[in-house]
C-alpha positions as CSV (number, residue, x, y, z in Angstrom):
1,M,-38.3,-8.6,-6.4
2,T,-34.7,-6.7,-7.6
3,E,-34.0,-5.1,-4.1
4,A,-30.8,-6.9,-2.1
5,G,-31.9,-8.3,1.2
6,P,-29.9,-7.6,4.3
7,S,-28.0,-10.8,4.0
8,E,-26.8,-9.8,0.3
9,E,-25.4,-6.7,1.9
10,R,-23.9,-8.2,4.8
11,L,-20.1,-7.7,4.8
12,D,-18.1,-10.9,4.9
13,L,-15.8,-10.3,7.7
14,R,-13.6,-13.4,6.7
15,T,-13.4,-12.4,2.9
16,V,-12.2,-9.2,4.0
17,A,-9.8,-10.3,6.7
18,V,-8.3,-12.5,4.4
19,A,-7.9,-9.9,1.8
20,I,-6.1,-7.6,4.2
21,T,-3.6,-10.3,5.8
22,V,-2.3,-11.4,2.2
23,A,-2.0,-7.7,1.1
24,T,0.2,-6.9,4.6
25,L,2.1,-10.1,4.4
26,G,3.0,-9.0,0.7
27,V,4.5,-5.6,1.6
28,L,5.6,-6.7,5.0
29,P,9.7,-7.6,4.1
30,A,10.2,-4.1,2.7
31,F,8.7,-2.2,5.5
32,L,10.3,-4.5,8.1
33,T,13.5,-3.7,6.8
34,G,12.5,0.0,6.7
35,G,11.4,-0.1,10.5
36,M,14.7,-1.7,11.5
37,A,16.8,0.1,9.5
38,V,19.2,1.2,12.2
39,Q,19.8,-2.3,13.4
40,V,20.0,-3.9,10.0
41,S,22.1,-1.4,8.3
42,E,24.7,-1.3,11.4
43,E,25.1,-5.2,10.8
44,L,25.4,-5.4,7.4
45,G,27.3,-2.1,6.8
46,F,25.2,0.2,4.6
47,G,24.0,3.8,4.6
48,A,20.6,5.7,4.0
49,A,21.4,5.6,0.2
50,Q,21.8,1.8,0.2
51,L,18.6,1.5,2.1
52,G,16.8,3.3,-0.1
53,L,18.2,1.4,-3.0
54,A,17.2,-2.1,-1.1
55,V,13.4,-1.0,-0.5
56,A,13.5,0.5,-4.0
57,L,14.4,-2.8,-5.8
58,F,11.5,-4.7,-3.7
59,F,9.0,-2.4,-5.5
60,F,10.7,-2.1,-8.9
61,A,10.9,-6.0,-9.0
62,A,6.8,-5.8,-8.2
63,A,6.3,-2.8,-10.6
64,L,7.9,-5.0,-13.2
65,S,5.5,-7.6,-12.7
66,A,2.2,-6.3,-11.4
67,V,0.5,-6.3,-14.9
68,F,1.3,-9.8,-15.5
69,M,0.5,-10.9,-12.2
70,G,-3.0,-9.0,-12.5
71,R,-3.5,-11.2,-15.8
72,V,-2.7,-14.5,-14.0
73,V,-5.0,-13.6,-10.9
74,E,-7.8,-13.3,-13.4
75,R,-6.8,-16.6,-14.9
76,V,-6.4,-18.5,-11.5
77,G,-8.7,-17.1,-9.1
78,S,-8.0,-15.0,-6.2
79,H,-7.6,-17.6,-3.8
80,A,-5.0,-19.1,-5.9
81,G,-3.3,-15.7,-6.3
82,M,-3.2,-15.6,-2.5
83,R,-1.6,-18.8,-1.6
84,L,1.4,-18.1,-4.2
85,A,1.9,-14.8,-2.9
86,A,1.8,-15.5,0.7
87,A,4.2,-18.6,0.1
88,S,6.6,-16.1,-1.8
89,S,6.6,-13.8,1.0
90,A,7.3,-16.3,3.8
91,L,10.4,-17.4,1.2
92,S,11.6,-13.9,1.2
93,M,11.8,-13.2,4.9
94,L,12.7,-16.5,5.9
95,G,15.7,-16.0,3.6
96,I,16.3,-12.6,4.9
97,A,16.5,-13.9,8.2
98,A,18.6,-17.1,7.9
99,F,20.8,-15.9,4.9
100,A,21.3,-11.8,4.9
101,S,24.8,-11.6,5.4
102,S,25.1,-8.7,2.9
103,W,23.4,-6.0,1.2
104,G,23.4,-7.7,-2.0
105,V,21.8,-10.8,-0.3
106,L,19.4,-8.7,1.1
107,V,18.2,-7.4,-2.0
108,A,17.9,-10.3,-3.6
109,F,15.4,-11.7,-1.0
110,L,13.6,-8.3,-1.2
111,A,13.3,-8.8,-4.9
112,L,11.5,-12.2,-4.3
113,G,9.2,-10.3,-1.9
114,G,8.6,-7.6,-4.5
115,F,7.1,-10.5,-7.0
116,A,4.7,-11.8,-4.2
117,N,3.7,-8.2,-3.3
118,S,2.8,-7.8,-7.1
119,M,0.5,-10.7,-7.0
120,S,-1.0,-9.9,-3.2
121,H,-3.0,-6.8,-4.6
122,P,-4.5,-7.9,-7.7
123,A,-5.7,-11.0,-5.8
124,A,-7.2,-9.4,-2.8
125,N,-8.9,-6.7,-5.1
126,L,-10.5,-9.6,-7.3
127,S,-11.7,-11.3,-4.4
128,L,-13.2,-8.2,-2.5
129,A,-14.7,-7.1,-6.4
130,R,-16.1,-10.3,-6.9
131,E,-17.3,-11.6,-3.0
132,V,-18.2,-8.5,-1.6
133,P,-21.9,-6.8,-2.3
134,A,-21.7,-3.4,-3.9
135,G,-23.1,-1.5,-0.9
136,R,-20.0,-2.8,1.4
137,Q,-17.1,-2.5,-1.2
138,G,-15.9,0.9,-0.4
139,L,-15.7,-0.1,3.2
140,S,-14.1,-3.3,2.5
141,F,-11.3,-1.5,0.1
142,G,-10.8,0.7,2.7
143,I,-9.9,-1.9,5.5
144,K,-7.8,-3.9,2.7
145,Q,-6.0,-0.8,1.6
146,A,-5.0,-0.6,5.5
147,S,-2.5,-3.4,4.8
148,I,0.4,-1.3,4.0
149,P,0.1,0.9,7.0
150,A,-0.5,-2.4,9.1
151,A,2.6,-3.8,7.9
152,T,4.5,-0.3,8.9
153,L,2.6,-0.7,12.2
154,L,3.7,-3.9,12.8
155,A,7.5,-3.4,11.7
156,G,7.4,-0.1,14.2
157,L,6.3,-2.6,17.1
158,A,8.9,-5.0,16.0
159,V,11.6,-2.2,16.9
160,P,11.4,-2.1,20.7
161,F,9.5,-5.6,21.3
162,V,11.9,-7.7,19.2
163,A,15.2,-5.9,17.0
164,V,15.9,-4.4,20.4
165,T,15.2,-7.4,22.6
166,L,16.0,-10.7,20.6
167,G,17.8,-9.3,17.4
168,W,16.0,-7.9,13.9
169,R,16.4,-11.5,12.5
170,W,13.8,-13.0,14.8
171,A,11.3,-10.3,13.4
172,F,11.7,-11.9,9.7
173,V,11.3,-15.2,11.2
174,F,8.1,-14.1,13.1
175,G,6.7,-13.0,9.5
176,A,7.7,-15.8,7.5
177,V,6.0,-18.3,10.0
178,I,2.9,-15.9,9.8
179,A,2.9,-16.0,6.4
180,A,3.5,-19.9,5.8
181,A,0.4,-20.5,8.3
182,F,-1.7,-18.4,6.2
183,V,-1.2,-20.4,3.2
184,F,-3.0,-23.0,4.9
185,L,-5.9,-20.8,5.8
186,V,-7.0,-19.6,2.6
187,P,-10.2,-21.3,1.3
188,R,-9.6,-23.8,-1.5
189,E,-12.3,-23.3,-3.5
190,E,-13.0,-20.2,-5.5
191,H,-16.3,-18.4,-3.9
192,P,-19.1,-17.3,-6.1
193,V,-19.4,-14.2,-7.3
194,V,-22.0,-11.9,-5.4
195,P,-25.2,-11.5,-7.9
196,K,-25.8,-8.0,-9.1
197,P,-29.0,-6.6,-8.7
198,E,-31.4,-6.8,-11.4
199,G,-32.2,-4.1,-13.8
200,K,-28.7,-2.4,-13.6
201,S,-26.2,-2.5,-16.3
202,A,-22.4,-1.8,-15.7
203,P,-20.8,1.3,-16.9
204,P,-17.9,0.5,-19.6
205,D,-14.5,-0.2,-18.4
206,A,-11.8,2.7,-18.1
207,K,-9.8,3.3,-21.3
208,T,-6.1,2.7,-21.2
209,G,-5.3,6.2,-21.4
210,S,-7.1,6.7,-18.3
211,L,-5.7,3.9,-16.5
212,V,-2.0,4.9,-17.4
213,L,-3.1,8.6,-15.8
214,L,-4.1,7.0,-12.7
215,A,-1.4,4.8,-12.4
216,L,0.7,8.0,-12.8
217,G,-0.9,9.8,-9.9
218,I,-0.8,6.8,-7.4
219,G,2.9,6.6,-8.8
220,L,3.7,9.7,-7.6
221,G,1.9,9.8,-4.7
222,S,3.5,6.6,-3.8
223,T,6.7,8.1,-4.1
224,A,5.9,11.0,-1.7
225,A,4.6,8.6,0.8
226,T,6.5,5.5,0.7
227,P,9.5,7.3,2.5
228,L,7.3,7.8,5.8
229,G,7.7,3.7,6.4
230,S,11.5,3.6,5.3
231,F,12.7,7.0,7.0
232,V,10.6,8.3,9.8
233,V,12.3,6.1,12.3
234,S,16.0,7.2,11.3
235,W,15.3,10.8,10.9
236,A,13.3,10.9,14.4
237,V,16.4,9.2,15.7
238,E,19.0,11.9,14.3
239,S,16.6,14.6,15.5
240,G,17.0,13.6,19.1
241,I,13.9,11.0,19.4
242,R,14.8,7.8,21.2
243,V,14.8,4.6,19.1
244,E,11.9,3.0,20.8
245,T,10.2,6.3,21.0
246,A,10.5,6.7,17.2
247,G,9.1,3.1,16.7
248,F,6.2,3.6,18.4
249,L,6.0,6.8,16.7
250,L,5.9,4.6,13.4
251,A,3.4,2.4,14.9
252,A,1.2,5.5,16.0
253,G,1.1,7.1,12.5
254,S,0.3,3.9,10.9
255,A,-2.5,3.5,13.1
256,L,-3.6,6.9,12.5
257,S,-3.5,6.0,8.5
258,I,-5.6,2.4,8.9
259,L,-8.4,4.5,10.8
260,V,-8.6,7.2,7.9
261,R,-8.7,4.5,5.3
262,V,-11.3,2.4,6.8
263,V,-13.5,5.3,7.5
264,S,-12.9,6.9,4.0
265,G,-14.1,3.8,2.9
266,H,-16.9,3.5,4.9
267,L,-18.3,7.0,3.3
268,A,-17.5,6.3,0.0
269,D,-20.3,3.3,0.1
270,G,-22.8,6.5,0.4
271,M,-21.2,8.2,-2.6
272,S,-22.1,8.1,-6.4
273,G,-19.2,9.9,-7.4
274,G,-16.5,12.5,-6.4
275,R,-14.1,9.8,-4.7
276,L,-10.7,11.0,-7.0
277,R,-11.5,14.6,-5.7
278,I,-11.1,13.3,-2.2
279,V,-7.9,11.7,-3.0
280,A,-6.8,14.9,-4.2
281,A,-7.8,16.8,-1.2
282,M,-6.2,14.4,1.2
283,L,-2.7,14.6,-0.8
284,V,-2.8,18.2,-0.3
285,C,-3.5,18.3,3.3
286,G,-0.5,15.7,3.2
287,V,1.9,18.4,1.7
288,G,1.6,20.2,5.2
289,G,2.6,16.8,7.0
290,F,5.9,16.6,5.0
291,G,6.5,20.3,5.5
292,L,6.5,19.9,9.4
293,L,8.9,16.9,8.8
294,A,11.2,18.8,6.8
295,T,11.8,21.1,9.7
296,G,13.6,18.5,11.9
297,L,12.1,20.0,15.3
298,P,10.8,17.1,17.4
299,I,7.6,18.3,18.3
300,A,6.9,18.9,14.0
301,I,8.3,15.5,13.5
302,V,5.7,14.1,15.9
303,L,2.7,16.0,14.3
304,G,4.3,15.8,10.7
305,T,4.2,12.4,11.0
306,L,0.8,12.3,11.8
307,L,-0.6,14.2,9.5
308,A,1.6,12.7,6.6
309,F,0.4,9.2,7.5
310,A,-3.1,10.3,7.6
311,A,-3.8,12.4,4.7
312,G,-0.9,12.0,2.9
313,W,-0.8,8.1,2.8
314,G,-4.9,7.7,3.6
315,W,-6.2,7.6,0.6
316,P,-4.9,4.4,-1.5
317,G,-8.1,2.7,-0.3
318,L,-10.6,5.2,-1.5
319,F,-8.5,5.5,-5.0
320,N,-8.3,1.6,-5.5
321,F,-11.9,1.3,-5.2
322,A,-12.6,4.0,-7.6
323,V,-10.4,2.2,-9.9
324,V,-12.6,-0.7,-9.6
325,K,-15.8,0.9,-10.3
326,S,-14.0,2.3,-13.4
327,S,-13.2,-1.5,-14.7
328,P,-16.2,-3.4,-13.3
329,S,-15.7,-6.5,-15.8
330,A,-11.8,-6.8,-15.1
331,P,-11.0,-5.4,-11.7
332,A,-7.8,-7.3,-11.3
333,A,-6.2,-6.4,-14.8
334,A,-7.1,-3.0,-14.0
335,T,-5.6,-2.4,-10.4
336,G,-2.9,-4.3,-12.1
337,V,-2.2,-1.5,-14.1
338,T,-2.6,1.3,-11.6
339,Q,-0.4,-1.5,-9.4
340,T,2.5,-0.8,-11.5
341,G,2.7,2.7,-10.8
342,A,2.0,2.2,-7.2
343,S,5.0,-0.2,-7.0
344,A,7.2,2.0,-9.3
345,G,6.5,5.0,-7.0
346,A,7.0,2.9,-3.8
347,A,10.7,2.1,-5.6
348,C,11.3,5.5,-6.5
349,G,10.3,7.1,-3.2
350,P,12.9,5.2,-1.1
351,L,15.4,5.6,-3.9
352,V,15.4,9.2,-4.4
353,F,14.6,9.7,-0.7
354,G,17.7,8.1,0.7
355,F,20.0,9.4,-2.2
356,V,18.9,13.1,-1.5
357,A,18.7,12.5,2.6
358,E,22.4,11.3,2.3
359,G,23.7,14.2,-0.5
360,V,21.7,17.1,0.7
361,S,19.6,16.5,4.0
362,F,16.6,15.1,5.2
363,G,14.6,18.5,5.1
364,V,15.3,19.1,1.2
365,A,14.1,15.3,1.0
366,W,10.9,15.7,3.0
367,T,10.0,18.9,0.9
368,L,10.7,16.8,-2.2
369,C,7.7,14.2,-1.1
370,G,5.3,17.4,-0.8
371,V,6.1,18.3,-4.3
372,F,5.5,14.7,-5.5
373,A,2.4,14.9,-3.5
374,L,1.1,18.0,-5.6
375,A,2.0,16.4,-8.6
376,A,0.2,13.2,-7.9
377,T,-2.8,15.6,-7.6
378,A,-2.5,16.9,-10.9
379,A,-2.6,13.5,-12.7
380,I,-5.3,12.1,-10.5
381,L,-7.5,15.0,-11.1
382,A,-6.5,15.1,-14.9
383,A,-7.6,11.2,-14.8
384,R,-10.8,11.8,-13.0
385,G,-11.5,14.3,-16.2
386,R,-10.9,11.5,-18.4
387,L,-13.0,8.9,-17.0
388,L,-16.0,11.6,-16.7
389,A,-15.7,12.5,-20.4
390,G,-15.8,8.7,-21.0
391,T,-19.4,8.2,-19.2
392,G,-21.0,11.8,-20.7
393,K,-22.1,12.4,-17.5
394,P,-21.0,14.4,-14.4
395,A,-20.8,11.6,-12.0
396,G,-21.5,8.1,-13.3
397,G,-20.5,6.7,-9.9
398,R,-17.2,6.2,-11.2
399,S,-14.8,8.9,-10.0
């Protein structure tokens, strides 16, 4: 009997919940800073360029340590990695709440959060790749990659419910408390690996060249999309939308991105290939959202935010699932490589956007995001071609 029974294909909700929580906590310091940019920058005395640089340094710290952290997670296990990531994220947010009296101090604690973020994603990816049955992994990665828009959703809701009422520092306090509590909720033991069906041999792992191209693709895509979490609120307010409404708009866009990531992940479980082609198509659609944002019209900003979040930032779950499928024997190490690109792009996005928005205009900055999305499309399709050439088959179940 080689067929998997129903219990083997059942999605372990606890495993997925732990993975999405640690990934959300890992990126939360950056998006809390972006979501409450109006209050934080006013108190600490800096503008859009310095805001972009602060968020960029968070992701630069993550990019510099991602490959190393991926290898560490392969050694210590997913659960140990999750505990370390959550503890570091808690210290980052608590430090910002208690000690951020200047831009420099804010950046120092954001960098600590960046190191936490670089460990959280390989740990979560390894957990899902090793503990979730193959027939449910697409859905699980879609849910896990909802962590980033979940973080922006929380940041958006924190604006009207916390920042405007209690003050922005309390939002970081609440985030730190949640992260600290999560450390004790991660199981101590490492779960056994889900057995693979007999008679199926895994394809060879992706070569370094393909992974580097994929890292470039997700890097360019992240460069395009990350400014959404950091600058949508500021741009909406500058264009005449009330700050509370802008916060709800950020939350709505984030919720839509979560929905797209989960649905696309579920659909990917029934696919034998073509996942990266769908990623490319979503990026192209996202260009329209960035174009609407560039107009500066309130109604266009609303529609553009929703489209950019849904299509322009709804693809990472599908992307990471494709990467894991491309390297079945070392998923944490492989996603550590691509996470370097993702973090570098997430760093460059706010940095470039902030300087262009302040030096030229927000409209030009959003247009540039569309250009980056198109470049990401080209890199991902090129990587897909290399992966298919490596399998010697037109599909291979890998991309």
